[in-house]
Structures are given as C-alpha cells and as structure tokens.
C-alpha positions as CSV (number, residue, x, y, z in Angstrom):
1,M,61.7,-57.4,51.9
2,N,61.3,-59.5,48.7
3,Q,62.8,-62.8,47.7
4,S,65.5,-61.1,45.6
5,E,66.7,-59.2,48.8
6,G,67.0,-62.5,50.7
7,Y,64.7,-64.6,52.8
8,I,64.5,-66.3,56.1
9,L,65.5,-70.0,56.0
10,T,63.8,-71.7,59.0
11,V,65.2,-75.0,60.0
12,I,62.9,-77.3,62.1
13,G,62.6,-81.0,62.7
14,A,60.8,-81.7,65.9
15,R,57.3,-81.1,67.4
16,P,58.2,-78.2,69.8
17,Q,59.9,-76.4,66.9
18,F,56.7,-76.8,64.7
19,V,54.7,-75.0,67.4
20,K,57.2,-72.1,67.8
21,A,57.6,-71.7,64.0
22,A,53.8,-71.5,63.6
23,M,53.8,-68.2,65.6
24,V,56.9,-66.7,64.0
25,S,55.9,-67.7,60.5
26,R,52.6,-66.0,60.9
27,A,54.3,-62.8,62.1
28,L,56.8,-62.9,59.2
29,T,53.9,-63.3,56.7
30,R,52.1,-60.3,58.1
31,R,55.2,-58.2,57.4
32,G,55.7,-59.6,53.9
33,I,59.0,-61.3,54.9
34,P,59.7,-64.3,52.6
35,E,60.4,-67.5,54.4
36,Q,61.5,-71.0,53.4
37,I,60.9,-73.8,55.8
38,V,63.3,-76.7,55.7
39,H,62.2,-79.8,57.6
40,T,65.1,-82.0,58.6
41,G,62.9,-85.1,59.0
42,Q,64.0,-85.6,62.7
43,H,60.4,-86.5,63.5
44,Y,58.9,-88.4,60.7
45,D,55.6,-90.1,61.6
46,R,52.3,-88.4,60.9
47,E,51.4,-87.8,64.5
48,M,54.6,-85.9,65.2
49,D,55.0,-84.3,61.7
50,S,52.3,-83.5,59.1
51,L,49.5,-83.4,61.6
52,F,51.2,-80.4,63.3
53,F,51.6,-78.6,60.1
54,E,48.0,-79.1,59.3
55,E,46.4,-78.0,62.6
56,L,48.8,-75.2,63.2
57,E,48.5,-73.9,59.6
58,I,52.3,-73.8,59.1
59,P,53.4,-73.2,55.5
60,E,54.5,-76.4,53.8
61,P,58.3,-77.0,54.0
62,V,60.1,-76.3,50.7
63,V,62.0,-79.5,51.3
64,N,62.0,-82.4,53.8
65,L,65.6,-83.6,54.2
66,G,64.3,-87.0,55.3
67,V,67.1,-87.7,57.8
68,G,65.1,-89.8,60.2
69,S,66.6,-91.6,63.2
70,G,70.2,-92.6,64.0
71,S,72.9,-91.8,66.6
72,H,73.4,-88.2,67.5
73,A,76.5,-88.0,65.3
74,Q,74.9,-89.7,62.4
75,Q,71.7,-87.7,62.6
76,T,73.4,-84.3,63.0
77,G,76.0,-85.1,60.3
78,E,73.4,-86.2,57.7
79,M,71.3,-83.1,58.5
80,M,74.4,-80.8,57.9
81,M,75.3,-82.4,54.6
82,R,71.8,-82.3,53.2
83,L,71.1,-78.8,54.4
84,E,74.4,-77.4,53.1
85,D,73.7,-79.1,49.7
86,Y,70.2,-77.5,49.6
87,I,71.4,-74.0,50.4
88,L,74.3,-74.1,47.9
89,N,71.9,-75.1,45.2
90,Q,69.7,-72.0,45.7
91,E,70.0,-69.1,43.3
92,V,69.6,-66.6,46.2
93,P,71.2,-67.3,49.6
94,P,69.1,-66.8,52.7
95,R,69.4,-63.5,54.5
96,W,69.1,-65.3,57.8
97,V,69.1,-68.9,59.0
98,L,66.6,-69.2,61.9
99,V,66.8,-72.1,64.4
100,Y,64.7,-73.0,67.4
101,G,65.3,-74.7,70.7
102,D,67.9,-77.4,71.4
103,T,67.5,-80.4,69.1
104,N,70.0,-82.0,66.7
105,S,68.1,-80.0,64.0
106,T,69.0,-76.8,65.8
107,L,72.7,-77.6,66.0
108,A,72.9,-78.8,62.4
109,G,71.2,-75.6,61.1
110,A,73.5,-73.5,63.3
111,L,76.7,-75.1,62.2
112,V,75.8,-75.0,58.5
113,A,74.9,-71.3,58.8
114,A,78.2,-70.6,60.5
115,K,80.3,-72.5,57.9
116,L,78.6,-70.8,55.0
117,Q,78.8,-67.4,56.8
118,I,75.1,-66.8,56.8
119,P,73.8,-64.8,59.8
120,L,72.2,-67.1,62.4
121,A,69.3,-66.3,64.7
122,H,68.5,-68.6,67.6
123,V,65.0,-68.6,69.2
124,E,64.9,-69.7,72.8
125,A,68.6,-68.8,73.4
126,G,70.2,-68.8,76.8
127,L,68.4,-71.7,78.4
128,R,70.6,-73.9,80.6
129,S,70.0,-77.0,82.7
130,F,73.7,-77.2,83.6
131,N,73.7,-80.9,82.8
132,R,76.1,-81.6,80.0
133,R,75.0,-85.3,79.9
134,M,71.8,-84.0,78.2
135,P,72.3,-83.8,74.4
136,E,70.0,-80.8,74.4
137,E,72.3,-78.9,76.7
138,V,75.2,-79.4,74.4
139,N,73.2,-78.4,71.4
140,R,71.9,-75.2,73.0
141,V,75.3,-74.1,74.4
142,L,77.1,-74.6,71.0
143,T,74.3,-72.9,69.1
144,D,74.4,-69.9,71.3
145,Q,78.2,-69.5,70.9
146,I,77.9,-69.1,67.1
147,S,74.6,-67.2,66.8
148,D,74.5,-63.6,65.6
149,V,71.2,-62.8,67.2
150,L,70.0,-64.6,70.3
151,F,66.2,-64.3,71.1
152,C,65.8,-65.0,74.8
153,P,62.5,-65.9,76.4
154,T,63.3,-64.7,80.0
155,Q,65.6,-62.5,81.9
156,T,67.1,-65.7,83.4
157,A,68.2,-66.7,79.9
158,V,69.8,-63.3,79.3
159,A,71.8,-63.7,82.6
160,H,73.0,-67.1,81.6
161,L,74.4,-65.8,78.4
162,A,76.1,-62.8,80.2
163,R,77.9,-65.2,82.5
164,E,79.2,-67.0,79.4
165,G,80.5,-63.7,78.0
166,I,77.7,-63.4,75.4
167,T,76.1,-60.0,75.3
168,A,76.2,-58.9,71.6
169,G,73.0,-59.6,69.7
170,V,71.1,-60.7,72.8
171,K,67.4,-59.7,72.6
172,L,64.9,-60.3,75.5
173,V,61.7,-60.9,73.5
174,G,59.6,-63.3,75.6
175,D,58.5,-66.8,74.9
176,V,56.9,-67.8,71.6
177,M,55.5,-70.9,73.3
178,Y,53.5,-68.5,75.6
179,D,52.2,-66.8,72.4
180,A,51.2,-70.2,71.0
181,T,49.5,-71.4,74.2
182,L,47.4,-68.3,74.4
183,F,46.6,-68.4,70.7
184,Y,45.6,-72.1,70.5
185,A,44.1,-72.8,74.0
186,E,40.6,-71.6,73.2
187,R,40.6,-73.4,69.9
188,A,41.7,-76.6,71.7
189,R,38.7,-76.3,74.1
190,R,36.3,-76.4,71.2
191,L,37.7,-79.8,70.0
192,P,36.1,-83.1,70.9
193,A,37.8,-84.6,74.0
194,P,40.6,-87.0,73.0
195,V,39.7,-89.3,76.0
196,P,36.3,-90.1,77.5
197,L,37.2,-88.7,81.0
198,E,35.8,-85.7,82.8
199,P,38.0,-82.7,83.5
200,G,39.9,-83.0,86.7
201,T,39.4,-86.8,87.0
202,Y,42.7,-87.9,85.4
203,Y,46.5,-87.3,85.4
204,L,48.4,-86.7,82.2
205,A,51.8,-88.3,81.7
206,T,54.4,-87.7,79.0
207,V,57.8,-89.5,79.0
208,H,60.2,-89.3,76.1
209,R,63.7,-88.2,77.1
210,A,66.5,-90.7,76.6
211,E,67.7,-90.3,80.2
212,N,64.3,-91.8,81.3
213,T,63.4,-94.2,78.4
214,D,66.8,-95.7,77.9
215,V,67.6,-96.3,81.6
216,P,65.4,-99.2,82.7
217,G,65.5,-98.4,86.4
218,R,64.3,-94.8,85.8
219,L,61.4,-95.8,83.5
220,E,60.4,-98.6,85.9
221,A,60.3,-96.2,88.8
222,I,58.1,-93.8,86.9
223,V,55.7,-96.6,85.9
224,Q,55.6,-97.8,89.5
225,A,54.6,-94.3,90.6
226,L,51.9,-94.0,87.9
227,S,50.6,-97.4,88.9
228,Q,49.9,-96.1,92.5
229,L,48.1,-92.9,91.6
230,D,44.6,-92.4,92.8
231,K,43.2,-91.4,89.4
232,P,43.3,-92.7,85.9
233,V,46.5,-91.8,83.9
234,V,46.3,-90.7,80.3
235,W,49.7,-91.4,78.7
236,P,50.3,-90.4,75.0
237,V,53.2,-92.7,74.3
238,H,56.2,-91.3,72.4
239,P,57.6,-93.8,69.8
240,R,60.9,-94.0,71.8
241,T,58.9,-95.1,74.9
242,R,56.5,-97.6,73.2
243,A,59.0,-100.4,72.8
244,R,60.0,-100.1,76.4
245,I,56.6,-100.2,78.0
246,D,55.3,-102.9,75.8
247,Q,57.5,-105.2,77.8
248,M,55.9,-104.1,81.1
249,H,52.7,-105.0,82.8
250,L,50.6,-101.8,83.2
251,P,47.5,-101.6,85.4
252,E,44.2,-100.9,83.8
253,H,43.9,-97.4,85.0
254,I,47.0,-96.3,82.9
255,H,45.5,-95.5,79.5
256,T,48.3,-95.5,76.9
257,I,47.2,-93.7,73.7
258,A,48.9,-92.8,70.4
259,P,50.7,-89.4,70.3
260,V,48.2,-86.6,69.8
261,G,48.4,-83.3,68.0
262,Y,49.3,-80.0,69.7
263,L,45.6,-78.9,70.1
264,H,44.5,-82.1,71.7
265,M,47.6,-82.0,74.0
266,L,46.6,-78.5,75.1
267,R,43.1,-79.8,75.8
268,L,44.5,-82.7,77.8
269,I,46.8,-80.4,79.8
270,Q,43.9,-78.0,80.6
271,E,41.6,-80.7,81.9
272,A,44.1,-82.8,83.8
273,A,44.3,-82.8,87.6
274,A,48.1,-82.6,87.3
275,V,50.7,-83.3,84.6
276,L,53.7,-85.6,85.1
277,T,56.3,-85.0,82.4
278,D,59.9,-84.8,81.4
279,S,59.2,-82.3,78.6
280,G,60.4,-78.8,78.8
281,G,57.5,-77.4,76.8
282,V,54.8,-79.2,78.7
283,Q,56.1,-77.8,82.0
284,K,55.5,-74.3,80.8
285,E,52.1,-75.1,79.1
286,A,50.8,-76.7,82.3
287,V,51.7,-73.7,84.5
288,W,50.4,-71.2,82.0
289,L,47.1,-73.2,81.9
290,H,46.9,-73.4,85.7
291,T,47.6,-77.1,85.9
292,P,50.1,-78.4,88.6
293,C,53.1,-80.0,87.0
294,I,55.5,-82.7,88.3
295,T,58.8,-82.8,86.3
296,L,60.3,-86.2,86.0
297,R,63.9,-84.9,85.7
298,D,66.7,-83.9,88.0
299,E,66.7,-80.3,86.8
300,T,64.7,-77.8,84.7
301,E,65.7,-75.0,82.4
302,W,62.4,-73.2,83.3
303,V,63.1,-72.1,86.9
304,E,60.3,-69.6,86.6
305,T,57.7,-72.4,86.7
306,L,58.8,-73.5,90.2
307,Q,57.3,-70.5,92.1
308,G,54.6,-71.6,94.5
309,G,55.2,-75.2,93.8
310,W,53.3,-75.1,90.5
311,N,56.1,-77.1,89.0
312,Q,58.1,-79.6,91.2
313,V,61.3,-81.1,89.9
314,V,61.4,-84.6,91.6
315,G,63.5,-86.9,89.5
316,T,62.2,-90.4,89.0
317,A,62.1,-92.0,92.5
318,T,58.7,-93.5,93.0
319,E,58.0,-92.1,96.4
320,A,59.2,-88.6,95.5
321,I,56.8,-88.6,92.5
322,L,53.9,-89.7,94.7
323,Q,54.6,-87.1,97.4
324,A,54.8,-84.4,94.7
325,V,51.4,-85.4,93.4
326,R,49.8,-85.1,96.8
327,R,51.4,-81.7,97.4
328,K,49.2,-78.8,96.3
329,P,50.6,-75.5,94.8
330,E,50.3,-72.3,96.7
331,G,48.9,-69.0,95.4
332,K,48.4,-68.1,91.7
333,P,50.6,-69.6,89.0
334,P,53.7,-67.6,88.2
335,V,53.5,-65.2,85.2
336,F,56.4,-65.4,82.8
337,G,57.1,-65.5,79.1
338,R,55.7,-62.1,78.2
339,V,57.8,-59.0,77.9
340,G,55.1,-56.3,77.5
341,E,53.8,-55.6,74.0
342,P,54.1,-56.9,71.3
343,L,54.2,-60.7,71.7
344,A,57.5,-62.5,71.3
345,S,56.8,-63.7,67.8
346,E,56.1,-60.1,66.7
347,R,59.3,-58.9,68.3
348,I,61.3,-61.6,66.5
349,A,59.8,-60.7,63.1
350,E,60.6,-57.0,63.7
351,E,64.2,-57.8,64.5
352,L,64.7,-60.0,61.5
353,M,63.1,-57.4,59.2
354,R,65.7,-54.9,60.4
C-alpha cells in the first residue's frame, strides 16, 4: 500500500494510547503501510507526551491539534472540529481512521470518521465496566457502535459486543498492551531505578480517575489507607491529583514523585510488593509482570485479571484496601491477552492491509 492508495490515520492523545500505537505503528511500518499520526493534545506536558514518543520510538505526529484540557464537551468538540479541518485539507483522504481505547480522543476520532464516511477501526473494542457514570464507558460504547472493524483483546470483549448486537467486523486479536509489556519489560529492567528502594520493599500507587480525584471523600479514604501501609509507598502523581494532595498532610513514607515514562513505570511495577491503582492498563501490566494488584474502583473491565486474587477490586474504603493488601494471591497469575500467533499488533496490521 502506498500513500496514493490511502493511508492509516491514527488518532491518539493520551498516554495509554501512545503505548498501544507504538506496537501497531511498528507492525504497520514492517508491512510498508503508510501511517499519519494525529496527536489531539489531550495530554500536553512532557512527562505524559513527548517523553513517551521518544522512549517508545513512535513516529512523530504529523500534527498536534493542541486541544488541551476543558470539560468533556469542550474537549471533544474542539478535537472534532480541528481533526475534521485537518482531514478535509489533505489531498488524499485516509483509507482508515484508527482509534484506541476509550478517551475523548477516541470518541472524537470515531465521530469525525463516521461523519466523513471514512472506515473506522477501534483497537480495544468491546470492553465494558457497565458503569455509565464513567466518561470512558460512554466513549467506548459509542465508538463501538459506529466502528467498521472492532479489534477485541479478549473473548469476554467479543461476548459483550454480541450481547449488544454487534457481530459484523468483530476480530479477536489479543491485547496490544500485552505485546508492549513483553517487548519493553526487559528494556525497562536495564534502566536505572527511578527510586532508591530495593525490589519488594515498597508499594506502588497510581490515582488519576475523576471519580477518585474529584470526590474528596474517596481520595481521602485512599490516602488514609496508603498512610497505614507497612512499607513505603511510591506515588507518581498525575497532574489532576497533584492539586488535591498538596492540600493534605502525607506521612513521610509516602513518596510522591513526578509522572514517569512508560519504561520507568514498568520497572516500578515489576519491583513493587503490590500495586494500588485505578488505572485499567496498570491492572493488566501488574498481573502480566506477576505483581499483585489492588484496584481502587468499584468495577473493572479486565475481569480476566481477577483469577486467583491477583487483582482485587475493592473500591476506596480504607479498611477494604488494607485487607486486600494483606491478602495474598493464589496460584500462578492468569494468562490472557494472547491469541496464539502472531501478536495482536501484527494481526491488526494484517487486517488493515486487507
């Protein structure tokens, strides 16, 4: 496929999408499939933006729409207007619009593709938390409804789509995050440690979802639990969370650090005694790297991680969090995210080439 025959227009804007796109972009390049990456600007500080492009060796975006923060409606609307304008000003239209995950960038890219009648492919289709209060749940449901090809990471995701009447274009390919974790984990181990703590002597915490950061009682309960843990806590603090915790008194054993790149995060996950998180991606990475996970939410899209107690969904009640940390997983970590050979990113590239 050459540029005159069309190209893949990849729309990304948030850290998890950078990681997934790194694997698929590499697979597209190996097949000679042209790709243009459009960065919406949803994440716009260096730690959550250009650092990921550098260390994951992702091709530079052809344009950064520079949308930045705002309400969900403002952010999504600005992305749509700027993305549509960009596409309409290209001499050759894209052959596919490719979107990832469940952010406002995902939905904006999907809606623009649908309105311009450009085929739409959704990576990580079919995930469901069944909690419509989550903006991510609304984004993923709507995106799946208008996608032409739906790349599912698990059989559970395929089943969710079937229950919604979506069967055409559904492809079970596996999880590109699994590909990335395998590909980058060894490289991460060769990096200098981001904190001066021995492996197994600390807990890792990440808290960024609005349902936790914007509800004072939930964030306070999480901090209370972290304050009572029996080991130091390493907490890379998301910008959304920083303003909230700066108003709190944290004990000395909670070490807040600036956001870290993907490779350093993998290193932290691998060497933590356990991970406490409200991130979907970190849940999977922890289990794949054989680190127990405590999920600070009321539900998870990744039910496969729950086997043997390797991931425990506990909400934000202080005592529930502390009990989960004390509880040890049973047996080997669950195996999921791989659908035979080849890897998910290779399967996606093959489908798009057809």
